[in-house]
N, CA, C and O atoms as a GROMACS GRO file, in nm:
protein
  292
    1UNK      N    1   0.149   9.294  -3.104
    1UNK     CA    2   0.250   9.385  -3.080
    1UNK      C    3   0.265   9.496  -3.212
    1UNK      O    4   0.234   9.491  -3.331
    2UNK      N    5   0.330   9.596  -3.123
    2UNK     CA    6   0.353   9.729  -3.170
    2UNK      C    7   0.444   9.732  -3.313
    2UNK      O    8   0.552   9.673  -3.310
    3UNK      N    9   0.415   9.782  -3.405
    3UNK     CA   10   0.488   9.784  -3.551
    3UNK      C   11   0.633   9.863  -3.476
    3UNK      O   12   0.621   9.940  -3.382
    4UNK      N   13   0.783   9.822  -3.547
    4UNK     CA   14   0.891   9.862  -3.497
    4UNK      C   15   0.886  10.021  -3.536
    4UNK      O   16   0.960  10.096  -3.473
    5UNK      N   17   0.810  10.069  -3.629
    5UNK     CA   18   0.827  10.242  -3.637
    5UNK      C   19   0.809  10.320  -3.517
    5UNK      O   20   0.854  10.433  -3.501
    6UNK      N   21   0.720  10.234  -3.404
    6UNK     CA   22   0.691  10.343  -3.277
    6UNK      C   23   0.771  10.299  -3.149
    6UNK      O   24   0.722  10.315  -3.037
    7UNK      N   25   0.887  10.248  -3.169
    7UNK     CA   26   0.975  10.195  -3.086
    7UNK      C   27   1.064  10.305  -3.055
    7UNK      O   28   1.123  10.365  -3.145
    8UNK      N   29   1.080  10.346  -2.895
    8UNK     CA   30   1.174  10.439  -2.899
    8UNK      C   31   1.306  10.394  -2.896
    8UNK      O   32   1.381  10.491  -2.902
    9UNK      N   33   1.360  10.303  -2.892
    9UNK     CA   34   1.476  10.254  -2.939
    9UNK      C   35   1.510  10.259  -3.087
    9UNK      O   36   1.629  10.236  -3.108
   10UNK      N   37   1.442  10.282  -3.188
   10UNK     CA   38   1.472  10.248  -3.342
   10UNK      C   39   1.467  10.398  -3.373
   10UNK      O   40   1.386  10.468  -3.313
   11UNK      N   41   1.562  10.458  -3.476
   11UNK     CA   42   1.599  10.586  -3.512
   11UNK      C   43   1.463  10.582  -3.624
   11UNK      O   44   1.396  10.481  -3.644
   12UNK      N   45   1.444  10.702  -3.681
   12UNK     CA   46   1.313  10.715  -3.762
   12UNK      C   47   1.380  10.631  -3.904
   12UNK      O   48   1.497  10.647  -3.937
   13UNK      N   49   1.304  10.558  -3.965
   13UNK     CA   50   1.346  10.496  -4.096
   13UNK      C   51   1.363  10.604  -4.201
   13UNK      O   52   1.289  10.701  -4.215
   14UNK      N   53   1.474  10.573  -4.276
   14UNK     CA   54   1.506  10.651  -4.460
   14UNK      C   55   1.418  10.607  -4.497
   14UNK      O   56   1.351  10.517  -4.448
   15UNK      N   57   1.399  10.691  -4.637
   15UNK     CA   58   1.315  10.696  -4.738
   15UNK      C   59   1.329  10.529  -4.789
   15UNK      O   60   1.232  10.455  -4.804
   16UNK      N   61   1.441  10.497  -4.807
   16UNK     CA   62   1.457  10.364  -4.866
   16UNK      C   63   1.419  10.240  -4.794
   16UNK      O   64   1.376  10.137  -4.846
   17UNK      N   65   1.445  10.266  -4.641
   17UNK     CA   66   1.381  10.158  -4.571
   17UNK      C   67   1.243  10.154  -4.573
   17UNK      O   68   1.177  10.050  -4.579
   18UNK      N   69   1.189  10.286  -4.568
   18UNK     CA   70   1.022  10.276  -4.542
   18UNK      C   71   0.995  10.221  -4.685
   18UNK      O   72   0.882  10.172  -4.691
   19UNK      N   73   1.059  10.216  -4.794
   19UNK     CA   74   0.990  10.171  -4.945
   19UNK      C   75   0.995  10.020  -4.901
   19UNK      O   76   0.893   9.954  -4.915
   20UNK      N   77   1.108   9.963  -4.849
   20UNK     CA   78   1.150   9.823  -4.851
   20UNK      C   79   1.061   9.780  -4.746
   20UNK      O   80   0.994   9.681  -4.775
   21UNK      N   81   1.042   9.827  -4.637
   21UNK     CA   82   0.938   9.780  -4.530
   21UNK      C   83   0.802   9.824  -4.547
   21UNK      O   84   0.717   9.752  -4.495
   22UNK      N   85   0.766   9.918  -4.604
   22UNK     CA   86   0.640   9.972  -4.614
   22UNK      C   87   0.588  10.067  -4.514
   22UNK      O   88   0.607  10.017  -4.403
   23UNK      N   89   0.533  10.180  -4.504
   23UNK     CA   90   0.499  10.286  -4.425
   23UNK      C   91   0.443  10.249  -4.299
   23UNK      O   92   0.348  10.174  -4.322
   24UNK      N   93   0.457  10.265  -4.192
   24UNK     CA   94   0.379  10.242  -4.074
   24UNK      C   95   0.222  10.309  -4.068
   24UNK      O   96   0.198  10.429  -4.079
   25UNK      N   97   0.151  10.232  -4.054
   25UNK     CA   98   0.006  10.250  -4.081
   25UNK      C   99  -0.023  10.403  -3.969
   25UNK      O  100  -0.100  10.492  -4.005
   26UNK      N  101   0.035  10.407  -3.870
   26UNK     CA  102   0.008  10.505  -3.781
   26UNK      C  103   0.077  10.645  -3.824
   26UNK      O  104   0.026  10.756  -3.812
   27UNK      N  105   0.210  10.614  -3.877
   27UNK     CA  106   0.265  10.733  -3.939
   27UNK      C  107   0.173  10.781  -4.016
   27UNK      O  108   0.113  10.882  -3.980
   28UNK      N  109   0.145  10.727  -4.121
   28UNK     CA  110   0.071  10.739  -4.260
   28UNK      C  111  -0.063  10.834  -4.206
   28UNK      O  112  -0.104  10.937  -4.260
   29UNK      N  113  -0.114  10.772  -4.091
   29UNK     CA  114  -0.248  10.857  -4.042
   29UNK      C  115  -0.201  11.000  -3.962
   29UNK      O  116  -0.263  11.106  -3.972
   30UNK      N  117  -0.088  10.982  -3.887
   30UNK     CA  118  -0.038  11.118  -3.860
   30UNK      C  119  -0.004  11.217  -3.955
   30UNK      O  120  -0.042  11.333  -3.948
   31UNK      N  121   0.078  11.163  -4.060
   31UNK     CA  122   0.111  11.259  -4.181
   31UNK      C  123   0.001  11.317  -4.249
   31UNK      O  124   0.024  11.409  -4.328
   32UNK      N  125  -0.121  11.274  -4.229
   32UNK     CA  126  -0.250  11.329  -4.312
   32UNK      C  127  -0.299  11.407  -4.230
   32UNK      O  128  -0.388  11.480  -4.274
   33UNK      N  129  -0.257  11.422  -4.077
   33UNK     CA  130  -0.331  11.546  -3.998
   33UNK      C  131  -0.224  11.679  -4.030
   33UNK      O  132  -0.265  11.795  -4.023
   34UNK      N  133  -0.095  11.646  -4.062
   34UNK     CA  134  -0.028  11.772  -4.097
   34UNK      C  135   0.067  11.799  -3.962
   34UNK      O  136   0.128  11.905  -3.948
   35UNK      N  137   0.074  11.692  -3.866
   35UNK     CA  138   0.141  11.714  -3.731
   35UNK      C  139   0.252  11.606  -3.736
   35UNK      O  140   0.298  11.573  -3.627
   36UNK      N  141   0.294  11.555  -3.833
   36UNK     CA  142   0.414  11.461  -3.843
   36UNK      C  143   0.532  11.511  -3.790
   36UNK      O  144   0.584  11.441  -3.703
   37UNK      N  145   0.573  11.592  -3.814
   37UNK     CA  146   0.680  11.676  -3.771
   37UNK      C  147   0.702  11.703  -3.622
   37UNK      O  148   0.811  11.694  -3.565
   38UNK      N  149   0.578  11.738  -3.564
   38UNK     CA  150   0.556  11.741  -3.403
   38UNK      C  151   0.564  11.589  -3.334
   38UNK      O  152   0.616  11.563  -3.226
   39UNK      N  153   0.509  11.511  -3.412
   39UNK     CA  154   0.511  11.377  -3.384
   39UNK      C  155   0.658  11.326  -3.345
   39UNK      O  156   0.696  11.281  -3.237
   40UNK      N  157   0.732  11.345  -3.468
   40UNK     CA  158   0.862  11.271  -3.453
   40UNK      C  159   0.950  11.372  -3.384
   40UNK      O  160   1.070  11.346  -3.375
   41UNK      N  161   0.908  11.473  -3.340
   41UNK     CA  162   0.992  11.562  -3.246
   41UNK      C  163   0.987  11.506  -3.101
   41UNK      O  164   1.084  11.495  -3.026
   42UNK      N  165   0.853  11.471  -3.073
   42UNK     CA  166   0.800  11.366  -2.960
   42UNK      C  167   0.886  11.265  -2.914
   42UNK      O  168   0.944  11.246  -2.807
   43UNK      N  169   0.878  11.175  -3.071
   43UNK     CA  170   0.929  11.064  -3.055
   43UNK      C  171   1.076  11.051  -3.012
   43UNK      O  172   1.111  10.969  -2.927
   44UNK      N  173   1.168  11.141  -3.079
   44UNK     CA  174   1.270  11.180  -3.050
   44UNK      C  175   1.325  11.225  -2.917
   44UNK      O  176   1.440  11.205  -2.880
   45UNK      N  177   1.230  11.287  -2.847
   45UNK     CA  178   1.228  11.344  -2.719
   45UNK      C  179   1.256  11.209  -2.622
   45UNK      O  180   1.356  11.172  -2.562
   46UNK      N  181   1.099  11.146  -2.640
   46UNK     CA  182   1.090  11.004  -2.577
   46UNK      C  183   1.175  10.926  -2.578
   46UNK      O  184   1.191  10.866  -2.471
   47UNK      N  185   1.274  10.887  -2.701
   47UNK     CA  186   1.388  10.808  -2.710
   47UNK      C  187   1.520  10.867  -2.642
   47UNK      O  188   1.619  10.796  -2.625
   48UNK      N  189   1.516  10.982  -2.608
   48UNK     CA  190   1.636  11.052  -2.571
   48UNK      C  191   1.626  11.032  -2.389
   48UNK      O  192   1.715  10.985  -2.318
   49UNK      N  193   1.482  11.089  -2.342
   49UNK     CA  194   1.488  11.099  -2.223
   49UNK      C  195   1.400  10.942  -2.148
   49UNK      O  196   1.425  10.906  -2.034
   50UNK      N  197   1.325  10.888  -2.216
   50UNK     CA  198   1.284  10.777  -2.169
   50UNK      C  199   1.184  10.803  -2.042
   50UNK      O  200   1.176  10.724  -1.948
   51UNK      N  201   1.112  10.920  -2.050
   51UNK     CA  202   1.025  10.956  -1.937
   51UNK      C  203   0.960  11.082  -2.009
   51UNK      O  204   1.033  11.177  -2.038
   52UNK      N  205   0.825  11.085  -2.039
   52UNK     CA  206   0.736  11.177  -2.108
   52UNK      C  207   0.738  11.286  -2.033
   52UNK      O  208   0.713  11.387  -2.098
   53UNK      N  209   0.765  11.309  -1.878
   53UNK     CA  210   0.771  11.458  -1.797
   53UNK      C  211   0.864  11.529  -1.872
   53UNK      O  212   0.840  11.647  -1.896
   54UNK      N  213   0.997  11.462  -1.926
   54UNK     CA  214   1.097  11.584  -1.980
   54UNK      C  215   1.074  11.609  -2.120
   54UNK      O  216   1.163  11.655  -2.193
   55UNK      N  217   0.947  11.577  -2.164
   55UNK     CA  218   0.889  11.617  -2.285
   55UNK      C  219   0.761  11.684  -2.311
   55UNK      O  220   0.680  11.662  -2.400
   56UNK      N  221   0.759  11.768  -2.219
   56UNK     CA  222   0.631  11.827  -2.190
   56UNK      C  223   0.643  11.935  -2.321
   56UNK      O  224   0.537  11.941  -2.383
   57UNK      N  225   0.719  11.995  -2.360
   57UNK     CA  226   0.682  12.105  -2.443
   57UNK      C  227   0.651  12.051  -2.604
   57UNK      O  228   0.573  12.104  -2.683
   58UNK      N  229   0.740  11.926  -2.628
   58UNK     CA  230   0.709  11.852  -2.773
   58UNK      C  231   0.574  11.777  -2.742
   58UNK      O  232   0.515  11.753  -2.847
   59UNK      N  233   0.509  11.734  -2.634
   59UNK     CA  234   0.375  11.703  -2.597
   59UNK      C  235   0.287  11.794  -2.628
   59UNK      O  236   0.187  11.767  -2.694
   60UNK      N  237   0.312  11.912  -2.586
   60UNK     CA  238   0.212  12.031  -2.613
   60UNK      C  239   0.201  12.079  -2.728
   60UNK      O  240   0.093  12.128  -2.762
   61UNK      N  241   0.304  12.076  -2.808
   61UNK     CA  242   0.310  12.125  -2.933
   61UNK      C  243   0.232  12.008  -3.033
   61UNK      O  244   0.180  12.046  -3.138
   62UNK      N  245   0.228  11.881  -2.998
   62UNK     CA  246   0.185  11.778  -3.091
   62UNK      C  247   0.042  11.790  -3.069
   62UNK      O  248  -0.031  11.794  -3.168
   63UNK      N  249  -0.012  11.798  -2.945
   63UNK     CA  250  -0.147  11.816  -2.905
   63UNK      C  251  -0.215  11.934  -2.929
   63UNK      O  252  -0.337  11.936  -2.916
   64UNK      N  253  -0.147  12.047  -2.967
   64UNK     CA  254  -0.170  12.195  -3.000
   64UNK      C  255  -0.237  12.148  -3.136
   64UNK      O  256  -0.355  12.150  -3.168
   65UNK      N  257  -0.109  12.099  -3.217
   65UNK     CA  258  -0.115  12.063  -3.373
   65UNK      C  259  -0.263  12.002  -3.396
   65UNK      O  260  -0.355  12.058  -3.456
   66UNK      N  261  -0.267  11.869  -3.333
   66UNK     CA  262  -0.374  11.793  -3.327
   66UNK      C  263  -0.520  11.855  -3.340
   66UNK      O  264  -0.606  11.829  -3.424
   67UNK      N  265  -0.525  11.954  -3.218
   67UNK     CA  266  -0.648  12.017  -3.154
   67UNK      C  267  -0.667  12.124  -3.279
   67UNK      O  268  -0.777  12.139  -3.332
   68UNK      N  269  -0.555  12.193  -3.318
   68UNK     CA  270  -0.618  12.241  -3.465
   68UNK      C  271  -0.669  12.204  -3.546
   68UNK      O  272  -0.768  12.257  -3.596
   69UNK      N  273  -0.604  12.077  -3.593
   69UNK     CA  274  -0.669  12.005  -3.692
   69UNK      C  275  -0.806  11.960  -3.674
   69UNK      O  276  -0.862  11.935  -3.780
   70UNK      N  277  -0.878  11.943  -3.563
   70UNK     CA  278  -0.991  11.903  -3.503
   70UNK      C  279  -1.073  12.009  -3.538
   70UNK      O  280  -1.187  11.982  -3.577
   71UNK      N  281  -1.031  12.149  -3.530
   71UNK     CA  282  -1.103  12.266  -3.520
   71UNK      C  283  -1.126  12.269  -3.682
   71UNK      O  284  -1.240  12.287  -3.725
   72UNK      N  285  -1.027  12.252  -3.762
   72UNK     CA  286  -1.053  12.291  -3.904
   72UNK      C  287  -1.156  12.168  -3.962
   72UNK      O  288  -1.190  12.181  -4.080
   73UNK      N  289  -1.202  12.062  -3.894
   73UNK     CA  290  -1.268  11.972  -3.966
   73UNK      C  291  -1.410  11.982  -3.909
   73UNK      O  292  -1.499  11.910  -3.955
   0.00000   0.00000   0.00000
């Protein structure tokens, strides 16, 4: 079962809540890439629209960020 941090119906956790529940491992991995902001924007768009076709700008921004990271390594 997926961790609640990646459910579209849940708002991003505040700092206090993260400390209590622990950090989502996937969020931690994405944060290390430097693309966490783009990932969160994509999550917010998906929560709002519930259809990835409406989130192409955010999806491309996240993909481009991850691609830049791949090139640096």
